[in-house]
N, C-alpha and C positions, 0 to 999 in steps of 0.2 A: 495891694496899694489902696489907700483909702479913697473914699468918694469925696470929691471937693465940695459937693452940696450938703453932705451930712455934717452937722456941727460936731466939734471935738468933744470928747467926754471930759468936761471941766466942772469943778465945784467952786462955790464962792470962797471956801476956805483955801482952796489951792491958789486962787488969785491973790489972797492976802499974804500967803506964806512964801510965795515964789514970784520971781519976775516973769514977764511975758516971754522972754527969750529962752527960758528953761522949760516951758510947758510941753514942748514936743518930746522931751526926754522922759516924761512920766509914763510908765507902763499902764495901759488901759486895763480896766477890770475884766474886759471880755477876752483877754488873751488866754490861750490854753497852755497847758503844761504845768511844770512845777512852779511853786511859789518862789519868789526871789529869796525869801528867808531861808527856805530849805536848801536852795542852791548855794547861798553864801555860807551856810553852816557846814555843808559837807565838802565844799571845794577847799583844796589845800593850797591853791594858787591865789596869791593876792589879786584883788580886783584892780586892773589898771585904770588910770584916769587920764582924760584928755582935756587939757585946759582947765583943770580943777573940777571938772564935772564927772560924775560917775556914769560909766557906760551901762547900757541895759544888759541884764544878765544873758539875754539871748544873743548878744553880739560876741560873747566869748567863744573861742574855738572849742568845738564839741569833740568829745572822744569818739572813737569808732563805734563803741557800743551804743552811743546816743543817736547815731545816724541810722536811718532805715536801710536795710540791706537792698531794698529795691532800687535805691538811688545810687548804689555803688557798682562799678564795673570791675569785676574780679578777673585777675589774670588766669586763675585756674579754670575759668569757664571758657577760655579761648582755646582753640585747637592749635596744636604745636606746629602743624604743617602750614598754617596760615600766617605764621610769624617766623620766617626763617632767620636763623642767627647770622650776625655779621653782614646783613643786607638791609640797607636803609633806603626808603623811598626818597626820590629827589624832591618832590613837591609836598609840602605839608598839607596842602588842601586835599591831596589824594590819600593821606594816611588813614589807616583804620584806627579809630579811637581806642586807646588803651587806658589803663588806670593812670591818671595824672597826665594824659595826653589827649586833649580834645581838639575840636576844630580850631579853637582859639588857644591862646597861651595861658589861660587861667582856669582854675577849678573852683567850683562852688562847694563849700562845706557848711552844712546847716540846712535847715528846712525852712521853706518859705510858707508861712501860715497866713491864712486870711485874717485880717483884722489887726495884725501886728504892726507896730509903728517903727519898723526897721526893715532893712534889707539883709539877706544872707551875706556873710563875709566871703569875698572872692580872694583866692590865693593864686599867685603866679607860679607856674610850674617850670622848673629847669631840669633838663635831663642830663645827668652826668655823662652818659655815653656820647652826647653831642659835644660836650667840652673835650672829652678825650679824642674824639675824631678830629676836632679842630686843630689839636696838637699833633696830628699825624699818628695817633696810636690806635691799635686794633682793640676795640672794646668787645672782648669775648663774653663778658658778663654784662647784664643789663643794668646792674646797680640799683641804688635806691633813689627815687626821685626826691629832690629837695624842694620842700614847700616853703616859699618865701611869702609871708603875709604882707599885705599892703601896710598893715599897722606896724610891721617890724622896722619901719623907717625911724621910729622914735627910739633913741638910745635908752637903755634901762628897762625896756619892756621885756617880758619873758619871751615873747616871740623873737625879739632881736637877738637875745643871748643864745637862744636855741639855734637860730639860723647861722650865727657866727660859728657855733660849734660844728655844725655840719660842713661849713665851708672849710674849716681847718682840717677836718678829717679827710675831705676830698683832696685838698692840696697835698696832704701826707701820702695818700694813695698814688697821686699823680707823680710825686717825686720817686716813688719806688718803681713805677712802671716806665719811667723814662730811661732806665738803664739799657745799654745796647745789648741785643741778644747774642748769644754765643753762636758759633758756626754750626753746632749740632742742632740747636733749635731753629736756625735759619733754613737748613736744608730739609727739615722734617715738614711734612704736609700738615695743614691745619686740621685739628680733630673735628672742626665744625664743617669741613667741606663735605659735600654730598653730591651724589650723581643725580639727585632729583632736580638740581639746578643747572645741569648741562644744557647748552643750547642745541638746536637741531643741527646747526653747522658743525659743532664738535662731534655730534653723533655720526653724521655722514662721513666726516673725515676719519673717524675711527673705523667705520665699516669698510671704507675704501682701503685703509691701511691693512686690514685683515686679508683682503683679497690679493692673490698673487699677481705680479705684473705680467701682462699679456700683450707684448708689443705686436705680435702677429695677428691677434684676434681669433685664433683657432678655438680657444675655449668659449669665447663669446658666440662664435658661429654655431658650435655644437649645442650650447644652451638655448640659443634662439630657435634652432631647428626643433629641439625637443618641446619648447614652449608653443610653437606653432603647429606641431604635429607633422613635420616634414622630415623626409629622409635626407640626411646630409650627402652632398655630392663628394665622393671620395677624392676626385681630382682637386677640389677646392681645399679639402682637409689636408692634402699633402702640400699644396703650393701656396697657401695663404701667406707664408713667410717669404715668398720670393720677391725680389725687387721688380721683376717683370712678370706680371700675372696675365697670362694669355689663355683664355678658354673660349674657343669658338665652336659653333655647331653642336651645342649640348642641349638645346631646347630647355633652357632653364625656366622660363616662364616668369610672369610678373610677381606672383606671391613668393616664389622661391628666391627672389632677389632681395627680399627684406632681410633674411639672415646674413646675406653677403654684405649688404650695405651696413648692417649693424656691426659686423666684424671689422669692416674697413674703417668705420668711424673711430675705432681705437687703434687701428694699425698704423705703425710708424715706420714700416719697412718698404711697403709697396709704393712704387713711384709711377709705373706704367701699367695701366689696366686696360685690357682688351676683352670685351664681352660681345664681340660681333656675332650676329646671326644666332641669337638665343631666344628670340621671340619674347623680349621683355615687355613690349607694349607700353602703354602710358603709366601703368602702376609701377613697373620696374624702373622706368625713368624717374618717377617721382621719388622712389626710395633712394636711388643713387644720387639724385640732386640734393636731397636733404642731407645725405652723408657728406657731400662735397662742400656744403656750407660750413662744416666743422673741420673736415680733414684738411690739413695743410701740408701734405706730403705728396699727394698724387699730382703729377705734372702732365700726364698724357692719358686721355680717355677716348676709347673707341667703342661706340655703341651703334655701329652701322648695321643696317639691315635688321632692325628690331621692331619696326612698325610702331614707333612711339606716337606718331600722329600729333594732333593738336594738343592733347593733354600733356604729352611729354615735352612738346616744344615750349609750352608755357613754363613748365618746371625748369627746363634748361635755361630759358631766358631769365627767370628769377634767380637761378643759381649764379649766372654770369655777372649779375649786378653785385654779388656779395663776395664770391670767390676771388682770391688774389694770387693763387699759386698755379692754377691750371694754365698750361701753355699751348697744348695741342688738343683739339677736339674734333672728332669725326662723327658726323650725323648723316652719313650717306645712306640712301635707300630706306628712308623712314616715312615716306608718304607725306612729306611736309608740303603745304600749299601756300598761296599768297597771304592768307590771313596770318599764318605762322611767321612769315617773313616780317610782318609788322612788329611782332614781339621781339625778334632779333634786332630790329632797327633800334629800339630803345635800349636794349641790353648792351649792344656793342658800342653805343655812344658813351656809356658809363664805364665799361670794362677797360682796364689798362694793362692787363697781364697776358691775355690770350694773343698768341703770335701766329698760330696756324688753325684754320677753320675749313672743314670739308663739308660742303652742303650738296655734293653731287648726287645724281640719281634720285631727285625728288620731283615735285610737281610745281615748282615756281614758274609763274607765267609772266605776263607783261607787268602786272601790278607788283608782283614779287620782286622783279628786277628793279622797279622804282624804289621800293623800300630798301633793298640791299644797297643800291647806289647811295641813298641818303645815309645809311650806316657807314659806308666807306668815307663819306665826306667828313663825318664827325669822329671816326675812330682814328686813334694814333698809335696802335700797337700791332695790328694784324699785318704780317709780312707775307703770308702765304694764304691764298683764298682759292678754293676749288668749287666752281659752279657748273661743272660739266654735266651733261645729260639732264638738262632741264628744258624748259620751254621759254627761255628769255628771248624775246623778239620785239621788233618795232620800238615803242617808247621805252620799254624796259632795257633793251639792249643799248639803245642810244644813251640812256641815263647812266648806265655803267661805264660806257666809254667816256662820257664827259666827266665822270667822277675822277678819272685819272688826272685831269688837269688841276684838281684841288688836293687830292690825296698825295702826300709825299712820303708815305711809309711803305705802301705795298710794293713787294719785289717780285712775287710770283702770282700770276693770274691765269687760271685755266677756265675758259668759257667755251670749250669745245662742245659740239653736238647740241647747239642751242638755236640755230637758225637766225643768226644775226642779220644777214642780208645787207641791203644798202643802208637802212637806218643805223644798224650797229657799226658798220664800217665808217659811216659819217661821224658817229660819236667817237670812235677810236682815233680817227684822224685828228679831231680836235684835242683829244687827250694826249696823244703821243707827241704833238707839237710842243707841248709845255712840260710834260712829265720827264723827269730825269732820274727817277728812283726805280722804276720798273725794270727788272732784269729778264724775266721770262714771260712770254705771252703765247698761249696756246689757243688758236682760233680754228682748229681743225673741224671739218664738216659743219660749216656755218653758212652754206648757200652763198658763198662768195664767188662771183663770176668775174669776167674780165672788166666789167664796168665798176664793180666793187673794188677790184684790184687797183684801178686808177685812183679811186678816192683814198684807199688805204696807203698807197705809195706816197701821197703828199705828206702824210704824217711820218712814215718811216724814213724818208729822206732827210727830215729835219730833226729827228729824234737823236739824242746823244746820251742814252743810258741803256737801251735794250741790248741784250747779249744773245738771247735765244728766241727764235721765232718758229712756231710750228703751224703750218698751213696745209696739213694733209687732207685728202678726201674733199677737196673743193674743185668745182668745175672752172678752173682758171683757163684752160686750153693753152696752147703755145703762146698766144698773144698776151694773156694774163701773166704767164710765167715770166715772159720777157719784161713786162712792166715791173713785176716784183723784183727781178734780178737787177734792174737798173737802180731801183730805190735802195736795194741792199748794198750795191756798189758805192753809193754815195754816203751810206751810213758808216760811221767810223768805229762803232762799238760792237756790232754783231759778229759773233764767232760761230754760231750754230744756226742753220736754217734747214728746215725740212719741208720739201715740196713733193712728197711721195703721193702717187695716185691723184694727181691734179689734172683732171681732164682725161686724156688718153693714157694708155699704159706706158708709153715711152715718150721721150722728149725729142725734139728735132735736133739736127746736127748743130745749128747755129747756137741754140741755147746750151747744148752740151759743151761746145768750145768756150762759150762765155763762162760757164761754171768752172771749167778747168783753168782758165786764165785767172779768175778771181781767187781760186784756192791756191794758186802758185804765187800770186802777188800779195794776197792778204792772208792772215792767219785765220782762216774760216773753213768750216765744214758744211757742205751743202748736200743734203740727201735728195735724191731724185729718182725718177722711174727708170733711168738707164737708157741706153741706146742699143736697140736690138737685143742680142743675147749676152751683153756685157754684164758681168757681176758688179754689184754696187754695194754701197754701205747698207747695213741692216741697223735697226734701232739698237741692237745690242752692241755692235761695234762702235756706233756713234757715241753712245753714252760712255763707253769705256775710253774712247779717245778724249772726251771731255774730262774724265777723271785723270787721265795721263797729263793733260795740260794743267789741270788744277794742282796736281802734286808738284809740278815744277815751280809754280808761283806761290803756293800757300801751304807748303809742306809743314812748316812750323806750326801754323794755326791748326791744321788738321791733327797733328800729333798731340797738341794740348787738349783738343776736344775729345780725342779717343782716350787719352789717359784719364780725363775727368769722368768718362763713362765707366771705365774699368775700376770700380770702387773696391772690388775684392782682390785686385791685383792678380787675376788668373791669366791674363794675356788673351782672353777670348771674350767676344762680345756677341750678344744676340742681334738679330736683324733690326729690331726696333732701336737698340742702342746705337748701332752703326748709322741708321738713318738720322737720328738726333744729332750725332757727331758731325755728319756731313752738313746738316743745316746750320749748326752752330759755327762751324768753320767757315761758312760762306759759300758752299757749293749750291748754286741755285738751279734746280731742276723741278719739273712737275712731279706730282706724286707717282704717276705711272713710270716716269723715267727713273726715279730713285728706286722704285720697286724692281724694275728691270736690272738696274745696276747692282743692287745688293744680291739678287738671285744669281747673277753671273759671276760675281767675285766669291760666292760661297762654293768653293771647289768641291768640298766633301758632301755638300747638300745635307748637312747635319743641323742647320739652324744656328750655328755659331761660327764666327770668323776670327782668325788670329789677326788682330789689328796691326801687328808689326809687319805682316806680309803685305798689307795695303801700303804702308809707308815705303817699303823697299821695292815695290813694284812686282813682287812675286805673283800676285793674283793676275796681273796683266800677262806675265809670261806663261802662266798655266792656261790662260784663255787661248793664247796663240797656239799652244801645243794641241789643245782640244779642237780648235777650229782651223785646221791647216788648209782647208779648201777655199777659204775666203781670199779673194784677190787683194782686198784692202785689209792690211793688218794694223794693229795698234801702233807698231813701230813704223818708222819712216820707210817709204818704198820709193823706188825709182819711177818717177812719173812717165818718163819716155818709154821705158820698157813696158809699163802698164798700158800706155796708149797704143803701142805696136801690137801687143797681144789683143787689144780690143778691136783693132782694125782687121786682124786676121779672122776674128770670130763674127764680124759684122755680117749680117745677112743682106744680100743684094736683091732688091726688088726690081724686076723688069716690068 
């Protein structure tokens, strides 16, 4: 560009021969290159004019030979893998410049020399492949870029005729390409497809497709053991495909749990997992909980007596906030403390799938009871809670009792061996007055004396939902037993009461007659210490009697639950499956009562039970044959004959 302060190279003769408006078109003497005369003499193309004026020779389109090679971008200098065929970038500003394709849509042809009184001609670039793509065609070839000069706007110019020729040739090629492809060409893959452009997702899918399907996880278990340098457990290798995987007392350890969890992550068969007493510790619990965040088939998990402590408790609480399929969880005997109860408080408020939780034999104290009570208030899914063998007392026990007034979901509550005392009985009295959902309450060995019995009886007499009450091993004495019996007599829903070993070994005659009268007038079973040497109900016979009554009222429901557990149609069920069927059918007993019941109906002691024998009552008949010495049988007995036999055996104290 010329300097505005420098005067133009003009001569007096030039001013006389030409007008002032044509002076800028005169080529200065300082311009370099060939002379206009030589250019005009060798050029075969006539020189175009614009408005009657002759264009400078330097404004003519130059040939490729006249342009410096340093200013050209050659296609053969670009690497082939940097420009994949049939793949175009979405944004033009991100494209790599190629020949005829710059950051803008024009290309400069010609050299810009200092001192020249003109600018290099700019040409617009149109890519034929873009036109083909707009018509929905696959441009396998890149084609020739058509250069349309700005000066080609003028009809009659050589540039205009050359551009029109290129456009006609492009239209002819487009008409030939618009033909519909044949079926053979349609099903054939493109020759330009390459594996270099496959995504990582496609590669992963191909790798997974090559691997054999392993629904049991056995292959994964063996591979992970080899990777971790562990010896595979032969029992797990054989039983990983079982629906009920039960491996207790094997001292598995925390590190050896990692391959098991890895295998169960891909397992789609196992539903009930029992790894009790394997010393998993916190590491093993972490591995299992990570697995349960992804596994959607396991519904029962038992990791009791594994010393998972606080680290494992945090992992379990984190898992409960995510998992939506686990229904039964046992964490008994894992040295959990009050701080861990706080983790469960938050998790149980958010969980809506867990129905049975066993936290027995831990170290929950007064603060732990407060946290668990807060969880019961917010939870709406747990129907069975076992808190036995802890240290819940004072404010913790009272909070749990009061939580029953708000919670309307819990059906079975076991708080035995906790030392409730008077504060706990006061809280239970307030909860039982209002609660109508609780079916089973076990408060055995809770330091309940005759004064506590008076407080508790106020709630029992007004409760209208409780069916089973266990108060064994409490120092009630005869006065306390009498108070409880009066409250039970006013209650209209209780069918099973246990008052064994409450105070003295035996009960007095007045309480015994009251029990006999209540059992004859009401459909209720009351366990007691007996009178003298009279034989009495045992826990085994009492739970079997409860089962006998349940069969009469809910046989259809129990049959449906048993059939649902028998998925292989073998006719036999394992103990865990029978327990789940009882709970699903509506048989409400504590965990210890259900364990006792299942062990008694397993006549062969093989670990499996024919569920049809339960429905027909054959298991009850077999029990009567084996226990012929019991005075109280499962079947109905003559109460008068039994009372006379009792009187003859009564010891007389002088």
